[in-house]
LUMVEXGU-864074 format. One record per atom (N, C-alpha, C): residue number from 1; residue in one letter; atom name; x, y, z. Coordinates in nm, 3 decimals, always signed. Example, Ala and Ser with C-alpha at 12.3 -4.5 7.8 and 13.67 -1.06 7.14 Angstrom:
BEGIN
1|A|N|+1.319|-0.569|+0.780 $
1|A|CA|+1.230|-0.450|+0.780 $
1|A|C|+1.320|-0.330|+0.780 $
2|S|N|+1.285|-0.225|+0.708 $
2|S|CA|+1.367|-0.106|+0.714 $
2|S|C|+1.290|+0.003|+0.787 $
***
This chain:
BEGIN
1|M|N|+3.584|-2.136|+0.052 $
1|M|CA|+3.568|-2.179|+0.189 $
1|M|C|+3.599|-2.059|+0.280 $
2|P|N|+3.517|-2.031|+0.379 $
2|P|CA|+3.541|-1.917|+0.467 $
2|P|C|+3.662|-1.939|+0.558 $
3|Q|N|+3.716|-1.829|+0.602 $
3|Q|CA|+3.831|-1.837|+0.693 $
3|Q|C|+3.787|-1.902|+0.823 $
4|E|N|+3.869|-1.990|+0.876 $
4|E|CA|+3.836|-2.056|+1.001 $
4|E|C|+3.871|-1.965|+1.118 $
5|T|N|+3.812|-1.992|+1.232 $
5|T|CA|+3.834|-1.913|+1.351 $
5|T|C|+3.931|-1.986|+1.443 $
6|K|N|+4.023|-1.912|+1.503 $
6|K|CA|+4.116|-1.971|+1.598 $
6|K|C|+4.038|-2.035|+1.712 $
7|S|N|+4.084|-2.148|+1.757 $
7|S|CA|+4.017|-2.217|+1.866 $
7|S|C|+4.118|-2.246|+1.977 $
8|M|N|+4.066|-2.276|+2.094 $
8|M|CA|+4.153|-2.312|+2.205 $
8|M|C|+4.202|-2.454|+2.184 $
9|P|N|+4.328|-2.483|+2.218 $
9|P|CA|+4.375|-2.620|+2.207 $
9|P|C|+4.303|-2.708|+2.308 $
10|A|N|+4.302|-2.839|+2.281 $
10|A|CA|+4.231|-2.932|+2.367 $
10|A|C|+4.278|-2.924|+2.512 $
11|A|N|+4.407|-2.920|+2.533 $
11|A|CA|+4.460|-2.908|+2.668 $
11|A|C|+4.497|-2.762|+2.691 $
12|Q|N|+4.419|-2.694|+2.773 $
12|Q|CA|+4.435|-2.550|+2.788 $
12|Q|C|+4.571|-2.510|+2.843 $
13|N|N|+4.630|-2.591|+2.926 $
13|N|CA|+4.758|-2.554|+2.986 $
13|N|C|+4.877|-2.603|+2.906 $
14|A|N|+4.853|-2.687|+2.806 $
14|A|CA|+4.962|-2.740|+2.724 $
14|A|C|+4.998|-2.637|+2.617 $
15|S|N|+5.125|-2.630|+2.586 $
15|S|CA|+5.170|-2.539|+2.482 $
15|S|C|+5.265|-2.614|+2.391 $
16|A|N|+5.257|-2.585|+2.263 $
16|A|CA|+5.345|-2.648|+2.166 $
16|A|C|+5.479|-2.575|+2.157 $
17|E|N|+5.495|-2.468|+2.233 $
17|E|CA|+5.616|-2.387|+2.226 $
17|E|C|+5.741|-2.474|+2.236 $
18|G|N|+5.830|-2.459|+2.135 $
18|G|CA|+5.957|-2.529|+2.136 $
18|G|C|+5.959|-2.664|+2.067 $
19|I|N|+5.844|-2.714|+2.022 $
19|I|CA|+5.846|-2.847|+1.961 $
19|I|C|+5.858|-2.840|+1.809 $
20|I|N|+5.903|-2.951|+1.751 $
20|I|CA|+5.906|-2.971|+1.606 $
20|I|C|+5.839|-3.106|+1.582 $
21|P|N|+5.711|-3.105|+1.546 $
21|P|CA|+5.640|-3.233|+1.530 $
21|P|C|+5.687|-3.309|+1.407 $
22|P|N|+5.674|-3.442|+1.409 $
22|P|CA|+5.710|-3.521|+1.291 $
22|P|C|+5.614|-3.492|+1.177 $
23|M|N|+5.665|-3.494|+1.053 $
23|M|CA|+5.581|-3.466|+0.937 $
23|M|C|+5.616|-3.562|+0.822 $
24|T|N|+5.621|-3.692|+0.853 $
24|T|CA|+5.659|-3.789|+0.751 $
24|T|C|+5.538|-3.851|+0.680 $
25|T|N|+5.422|-3.852|+0.744 $
25|T|CA|+5.302|-3.907|+0.681 $
25|T|C|+5.201|-3.795|+0.657 $
26|E|N|+5.102|-3.822|+0.574 $
26|E|CA|+4.997|-3.723|+0.548 $
26|E|C|+4.925|-3.685|+0.677 $
27|A|N|+4.897|-3.784|+0.761 $
27|A|CA|+4.828|-3.757|+0.888 $
27|A|C|+4.913|-3.667|+0.978 $
28|E|N|+5.045|-3.689|+0.981 $
28|E|CA|+5.134|-3.606|+1.064 $
28|E|C|+5.141|-3.463|+1.011 $
29|V|N|+5.143|-3.447|+0.878 $
29|V|CA|+5.145|-3.313|+0.819 $
29|V|C|+5.017|-3.239|+0.857 $
30|R|N|+4.904|-3.305|+0.841 $
30|R|CA|+4.775|-3.242|+0.876 $
30|R|C|+4.771|-3.205|+1.024 $
31|A|N|+4.819|-3.295|+1.111 $
31|A|CA|+4.820|-3.270|+1.255 $
31|A|C|+4.911|-3.152|+1.290 $
32|A|N|+5.027|-3.144|+1.225 $
32|A|CA|+5.121|-3.033|+1.252 $
32|A|C|+5.061|-2.899|+1.210 $
33|V|N|+4.994|-2.896|+1.095 $
33|V|CA|+4.930|-2.772|+1.049 $
33|V|C|+4.815|-2.735|+1.143 $
34|D|N|+4.737|-2.833|+1.187 $
34|D|CA|+4.630|-2.806|+1.282 $
34|D|C|+4.686|-2.743|+1.410 $
35|L|N|+4.797|-2.800|+1.458 $
35|L|CA|+4.860|-2.748|+1.580 $
35|L|C|+4.913|-2.606|+1.557 $
36|A|N|+4.973|-2.582|+1.440 $
36|A|CA|+5.024|-2.448|+1.407 $
36|A|C|+4.909|-2.347|+1.399 $
37|F|N|+4.796|-2.389|+1.346 $
37|F|CA|+4.679|-2.301|+1.335 $
37|F|C|+4.626|-2.266|+1.474 $
38|D|N|+4.625|-2.361|+1.566 $
38|D|CA|+4.576|-2.337|+1.702 $
38|D|C|+4.677|-2.263|+1.790 $
39|Y|N|+4.804|-2.263|+1.748 $
39|Y|CA|+4.910|-2.200|+1.827 $
39|Y|C|+4.895|-2.048|+1.826 $
40|R|N|+4.921|-1.985|+1.938 $
40|R|CA|+4.904|-1.840|+1.950 $
40|R|C|+5.036|-1.765|+1.944 $
41|G|N|+5.131|-1.820|+1.873 $
41|G|CA|+5.261|-1.756|+1.856 $
41|G|C|+5.313|-1.781|+1.716 $
42|D|N|+5.434|-1.734|+1.690 $
42|D|CA|+5.495|-1.753|+1.558 $
42|D|C|+5.553|-1.893|+1.545 $
43|V|N|+5.555|-1.940|+1.421 $
43|V|CA|+5.618|-2.067|+1.388 $
43|V|C|+5.725|-2.043|+1.282 $
44|T|N|+5.820|-2.134|+1.272 $
44|T|CA|+5.919|-2.130|+1.167 $
44|T|C|+5.891|-2.248|+1.075 $
45|V|N|+5.862|-2.216|+0.948 $
45|V|CA|+5.826|-2.316|+0.849 $
45|V|C|+5.943|-2.336|+0.754 $
46|T|N|+5.984|-2.461|+0.737 $
46|T|CA|+6.086|-2.496|+0.639 $
46|T|C|+6.015|-2.567|+0.524 $
47|L|N|+6.038|-2.516|+0.403 $
47|L|CA|+5.977|-2.575|+0.284 $
47|L|C|+6.071|-2.678|+0.224 $
48|K|N|+6.016|-2.763|+0.138 $
48|K|CA|+6.097|-2.869|+0.075 $
48|K|C|+6.208|-2.813|-0.013 $
49|D|N|+6.194|-2.686|-0.060 $
49|D|CA|+6.301|-2.624|-0.139 $
49|D|C|+6.402|-2.551|-0.050 $
50|N|N|+6.396|-2.577|+0.081 $
50|N|CA|+6.485|-2.523|+0.185 $
50|N|C|+6.462|-2.377|+0.219 $
51|R|N|+6.358|-2.313|+0.165 $
51|R|CA|+6.325|-2.178|+0.210 $
51|R|C|+6.270|-2.185|+0.351 $
52|V|N|+6.299|-2.083|+0.431 $
52|V|CA|+6.252|-2.078|+0.569 $
52|V|C|+6.169|-1.952|+0.587 $
53|L|N|+6.049|-1.967|+0.642 $
53|L|CA|+5.958|-1.856|+0.668 $
53|L|C|+5.921|-1.857|+0.815 $
54|E|N|+5.919|-1.739|+0.875 $
54|E|CA|+5.877|-1.728|+1.015 $
54|E|C|+5.758|-1.636|+1.022 $
55|G|N|+5.654|-1.679|+1.094 $
55|G|CA|+5.537|-1.595|+1.106 $
55|G|C|+5.423|-1.664|+1.177 $
56|Y|N|+5.305|-1.604|+1.163 $
56|Y|CA|+5.185|-1.647|+1.233 $
56|Y|C|+5.088|-1.715|+1.137 $
57|V|N|+5.048|-1.837|+1.167 $
57|V|CA|+4.952|-1.910|+1.084 $
57|V|C|+4.812|-1.864|+1.124 $
58|F|N|+4.744|-1.795|+1.030 $
58|F|CA|+4.613|-1.738|+1.062 $
58|F|C|+4.497|-1.808|+0.994 $
59|D|N|+4.527|-1.899|+0.901 $
59|D|CA|+4.419|-1.965|+0.828 $
59|D|C|+4.471|-2.096|+0.770 $
60|R|N|+4.380|-2.186|+0.742 $
60|R|CA|+4.414|-2.310|+0.674 $
60|R|C|+4.293|-2.351|+0.591 $
61|R|N|+4.319|-2.413|+0.481 $
61|R|CA|+4.214|-2.461|+0.391 $
61|R|C|+4.239|-2.609|+0.369 $
62|Q|N|+4.150|-2.692|+0.419 $
62|Q|CA|+4.169|-2.837|+0.412 $
62|Q|C|+4.061|-2.899|+0.324 $
63|E|N|+4.077|-2.882|+0.193 $
63|E|CA|+3.982|-2.943|+0.102 $
63|E|C|+3.991|-3.095|+0.112 $
64|A|N|+3.894|-3.161|+0.058 $
64|A|CA|+3.885|-3.307|+0.067 $
64|A|C|+3.999|-3.379|-0.006 $
65|G|N|+4.068|-3.311|-0.095 $
65|G|CA|+4.174|-3.375|-0.173 $
65|G|C|+4.299|-3.403|-0.091 $
66|G|N|+4.407|-3.429|-0.161 $
66|G|CA|+4.534|-3.459|-0.097 $
66|G|C|+4.606|-3.335|-0.048 $
67|L|N|+4.729|-3.353|-0.006 $
67|L|CA|+4.807|-3.243|+0.052 $
67|L|C|+4.834|-3.132|-0.049 $
68|G|N|+4.834|-3.162|-0.178 $
68|G|CA|+4.857|-3.061|-0.281 $
68|G|C|+4.743|-2.962|-0.293 $
69|E|N|+4.623|-2.999|-0.248 $
69|E|CA|+4.509|-2.908|-0.254 $
69|E|C|+4.487|-2.833|-0.122 $
70|C|N|+4.554|-2.874|-0.016 $
70|C|CA|+4.539|-2.809|+0.115 $
70|C|C|+4.641|-2.697|+0.129 $
71|V|N|+4.598|-2.585|+0.190 $
71|V|CA|+4.684|-2.467|+0.201 $
71|V|C|+4.675|-2.410|+0.342 $
72|M|N|+4.790|-2.370|+0.396 $
72|M|CA|+4.790|-2.291|+0.519 $
72|M|C|+4.835|-2.150|+0.482 $
73|R|N|+4.785|-2.051|+0.556 $
73|R|CA|+4.819|-1.912|+0.525 $
73|R|C|+4.892|-1.853|+0.644 $
74|L|N|+4.999|-1.779|+0.611 $
74|L|CA|+5.092|-1.729|+0.712 $
74|L|C|+5.118|-1.580|+0.688 $
75|I|N|+5.126|-1.505|+0.797 $
75|I|CA|+5.169|-1.365|+0.790 $
75|I|C|+5.313|-1.363|+0.840 $
76|P|N|+5.410|-1.333|+0.752 $
76|P|CA|+5.550|-1.332|+0.795 $
76|P|C|+5.575|-1.233|+0.908 $
77|R|N|+5.669|-1.266|+0.991 $
77|R|CA|+5.701|-1.184|+1.108 $
77|R|C|+5.739|-1.041|+1.071 $
78|D|N|+5.804|-1.022|+0.956 $
78|D|CA|+5.857|-0.891|+0.920 $
78|D|C|+5.774|-0.818|+0.814 $
79|S|N|+5.649|-0.863|+0.788 $
79|S|CA|+5.565|-0.791|+0.692 $
79|S|C|+5.418|-0.822|+0.717 $
80|N|N|+5.332|-0.752|+0.646 $
80|N|CA|+5.188|-0.776|+0.655 $
80|N|C|+5.137|-0.859|+0.539 $
81|E|N|+5.229|-0.907|+0.456 $
81|E|CA|+5.194|-0.990|+0.341 $
81|E|C|+5.129|-1.120|+0.391 $
82|K|N|+5.038|-1.174|+0.314 $
82|K|CA|+4.975|-1.302|+0.348 $
82|K|C|+5.021|-1.405|+0.247 $
83|I|N|+5.090|-1.508|+0.297 $
83|I|CA|+5.149|-1.609|+0.211 $
83|I|C|+5.070|-1.739|+0.222 $
84|S|N|+5.038|-1.798|+0.108 $
84|S|CA|+4.973|-1.929|+0.103 $
84|S|C|+5.079|-2.036|+0.079 $
85|I|N|+5.074|-2.142|+0.158 $
85|I|CA|+5.171|-2.251|+0.147 $
85|I|C|+5.095|-2.382|+0.136 $
86|R|N|+5.121|-2.456|+0.030 $
86|R|CA|+5.057|-2.587|+0.013 $
86|R|C|+5.116|-2.685|+0.115 $
87|Y|N|+5.032|-2.767|+0.171 $
87|Y|CA|+5.078|-2.869|+0.266 $
87|Y|C|+5.186|-2.955|+0.202 $
88|S|N|+5.174|-2.984|+0.073 $
88|S|CA|+5.269|-3.070|+0.005 $
88|S|C|+5.408|-3.006|-0.007 $
89|D|N|+5.418|-2.875|+0.014 $
89|D|CA|+5.547|-2.805|+0.007 $
89|D|C|+5.617|-2.798|+0.143 $
90|L|N|+5.551|-2.840|+0.249 $
90|L|CA|+5.605|-2.831|+0.384 $
90|L|C|+5.706|-2.941|+0.413 $
91|S|N|+5.816|-2.902|+0.478 $
91|S|CA|+5.914|-2.999|+0.524 $
91|S|C|+5.906|-3.011|+0.676 $
92|H|N|+5.912|-2.895|+0.746 $
92|H|CA|+5.906|-2.892|+0.893 $
92|H|C|+5.831|-2.768|+0.941 $
93|I|N|+5.770|-2.780|+1.057 $
93|I|CA|+5.712|-2.665|+1.126 $
93|I|C|+5.768|-2.668|+1.268 $
94|A|N|+5.837|-2.562|+1.307 $
94|A|CA|+5.893|-2.551|+1.442 $
94|A|C|+5.819|-2.441|+1.516 $
95|F|N|+5.779|-2.469|+1.637 $
95|F|CA|+5.704|-2.374|+1.718 $
95|F|C|+5.805|-2.289|+1.797 $
96|T|N|+5.857|-2.188|+1.729 $
96|T|CA|+5.969|-2.110|+1.780 $
96|T|C|+5.929|-1.984|+1.856 $
97|G|N|+5.814|-1.929|+1.827 $
97|G|CA|+5.771|-1.806|+1.893 $
97|G|C|+5.708|-1.834|+2.027 $
98|R|N|+5.704|-1.734|+2.111 $
98|R|CA|+5.643|-1.745|+2.243 $
98|R|C|+5.492|-1.762|+2.227 $
99|D|N|+5.435|-1.858|+2.299 $
99|D|CA|+5.290|-1.878|+2.299 $
99|D|C|+5.230|-1.768|+2.385 $
100|T|N|+5.169|-1.669|+2.320 $
100|T|CA|+5.122|-1.549|+2.390 $
100|T|C|+5.008|-1.576|+2.487 $
101|A|N|+4.943|-1.690|+2.477 $
101|A|CA|+4.832|-1.720|+2.567 $
101|A|C|+4.867|-1.828|+2.670 $
102|A|N|+4.990|-1.874|+2.672 $
102|A|CA|+5.029|-1.978|+2.768 $
102|A|C|+5.011|-1.928|+2.911 $
103|G|N|+4.948|-2.010|+2.992 $
103|G|CA|+4.928|-1.975|+3.132 $
103|G|C|+4.810|-1.884|+3.158 $
104|K|N|+4.733|-1.853|+3.057 $
104|K|CA|+4.619|-1.763|+3.076 $
104|K|C|+4.488|-1.842|+3.078 $
105|S|N|+4.486|-1.947|+3.154 $
105|S|CA|+4.368|-2.031|+3.163 $
105|S|C|+4.280|-1.985|+3.278 $
106|F|N|+4.160|-2.039|+3.283 $
106|F|CA|+4.069|-2.008|+3.392 $
106|F|C|+4.128|-2.051|+3.525 $
107|Q|N|+4.199|-2.165|+3.527 $
107|Q|CA|+4.261|-2.212|+3.650 $
107|Q|C|+4.362|-2.111|+3.703 $
108|T|N|+4.437|-2.047|+3.615 $
108|T|CA|+4.533|-1.944|+3.656 $
108|T|C|+4.459|-1.826|+3.717 $
109|W|N|+4.348|-1.786|+3.655 $
109|W|CA|+4.269|-1.674|+3.706 $
109|W|C|+4.218|-1.705|+3.846 $
110|V|N|+4.166|-1.827|+3.868 $
110|V|CA|+4.113|-1.867|+3.999 $
110|V|C|+4.224|-1.866|+4.103 $
111|A|N|+4.342|-1.916|+4.068 $
111|A|CA|+4.455|-1.918|+4.162 $
111|A|C|+4.494|-1.775|+4.203 $
112|K|N|+4.501|-1.684|+4.106 $
112|K|CA|+4.534|-1.544|+4.138 $
112|K|C|+4.426|-1.482|+4.227 $
113|Y|N|+4.301|-1.512|+4.198 $
113|Y|CA|+4.190|-1.457|+4.276 $
113|Y|C|+4.199|-1.506|+4.421 $
114|R|N|+4.218|-1.637|+4.438 $
114|R|CA|+4.228|-1.694|+4.574 $
114|R|C|+4.346|-1.635|+4.650 $
115|E|N|+4.458|-1.614|+4.581 $
115|E|CA|+4.577|-1.556|+4.644 $
115|E|C|+4.545|-1.417|+4.700 $
116|K|N|+4.478|-1.336|+4.622 $
116|K|CA|+4.443|-1.201|+4.665 $
116|K|C|+4.338|-1.204|+4.776 $
117|K|N|+4.242|-1.296|+4.767 $
117|K|CA|+4.138|-1.310|+4.868 $
117|K|C|+4.199|-1.350|+5.002 $
118|L|N|+4.291|-1.445|+4.999 $
118|L|CA|+4.358|-1.489|+5.122 $
118|L|C|+4.445|-1.379|+5.183 $
119|A|N|+4.492|-1.288|+5.098 $
119|A|CA|+4.573|-1.176|+5.147 $
119|A|C|+4.485|-1.066|+5.207 $
120|G|N|+4.352|-1.087|+5.205 $
120|G|CA|+4.261|-0.993|+5.267 $
120|G|C|+4.209|-0.883|+5.175 $
121|E|N|+4.237|-0.892|+5.048 $
121|E|CA|+4.188|-0.790|+4.955 $
121|E|C|+4.038|-0.805|+4.932 $
122|H|N|+3.973|-0.691|+4.906 $
122|H|CA|+3.829|-0.689|+4.876 $
122|H|C|+3.810|-0.626|+4.739 $
123|N|N|+3.695|-0.648|+4.679 $
123|N|CA|+3.664|-0.594|+4.546 $
123|N|C|+3.776|-0.628|+4.447 $
124|I|N|+3.812|-0.753|+4.442 $
124|I|CA|+3.923|-0.800|+4.358 $
124|I|C|+3.883|-0.797|+4.211 $
125|R|N|+3.966|-0.734|+4.132 $
125|R|CA|+3.948|-0.730|+3.987 $
125|R|C|+4.074|-0.774|+3.920 $
126|L|N|+4.067|-0.880|+3.849 $
126|L|CA|+4.183|-0.929|+3.776 $
126|L|C|+4.157|-0.909|+3.627 $
127|E|N|+4.239|-0.829|+3.565 $
127|E|CA|+4.228|-0.805|+3.421 $
127|E|C|+4.310|-0.911|+3.349 $
128|P|N|+4.266|-0.955|+3.231 $
128|P|CA|+4.338|-1.061|+3.158 $
128|P|C|+4.486|-1.032|+3.136 $
129|E|N|+4.523|-0.907|+3.107 $
129|E|CA|+4.665|-0.879|+3.081 $
129|E|C|+4.751|-0.886|+3.206 $
130|K|N|+4.689|-0.892|+3.325 $
130|K|CA|+4.764|-0.900|+3.450 $
130|K|C|+4.780|-1.043|+3.498 $
131|L|N|+4.734|-1.141|+3.421 $
131|L|CA|+4.739|-1.280|+3.464 $
131|L|C|+4.870|-1.348|+3.433 $
132|E|N|+4.958|-1.287|+3.358 $
132|E|CA|+5.082|-1.354|+3.317 $
132|E|C|+5.169|-1.393|+3.432 $
***
C-alpha cells in the first residue's frame, strides 16, 4: 500500500494539541491514529508494554483486518529511524508537541491582510512564515 499524504484536519482552526483521546474501543484507536496522522506536531505514544515513544506520525497502514494488521509509522524525536507500531500495541497517544500549523489558516491570512490594508499599507505581501 502506498504511503498516504498528510491532509488538513476537518476543522482548520481546531488543534489536537494537548489532548489524550480515549482508546478503549477499536473505533477509538482508529480515530486516535487518524488524528495523530493529521496532526502537524509530535505525539507521545505509550505502548501496552509501557514503552514510551515521542515523535512524528508520518504514515499509517489500515488494512481491512483487525488492529493487529494495522500499523502506524513514527519518526522518533531524537533520531531519523522509522518505527512501525501495530495499532494493537497502542495504549495511549498524547498530543504533546506544538502543532506547527495551528493558526495558519486562510482566515488568519485575510485578517492580517485587512489589518495592514487599514493601516494604509500598499503592495501588501504576507509570506506564510510571517502569519504566526
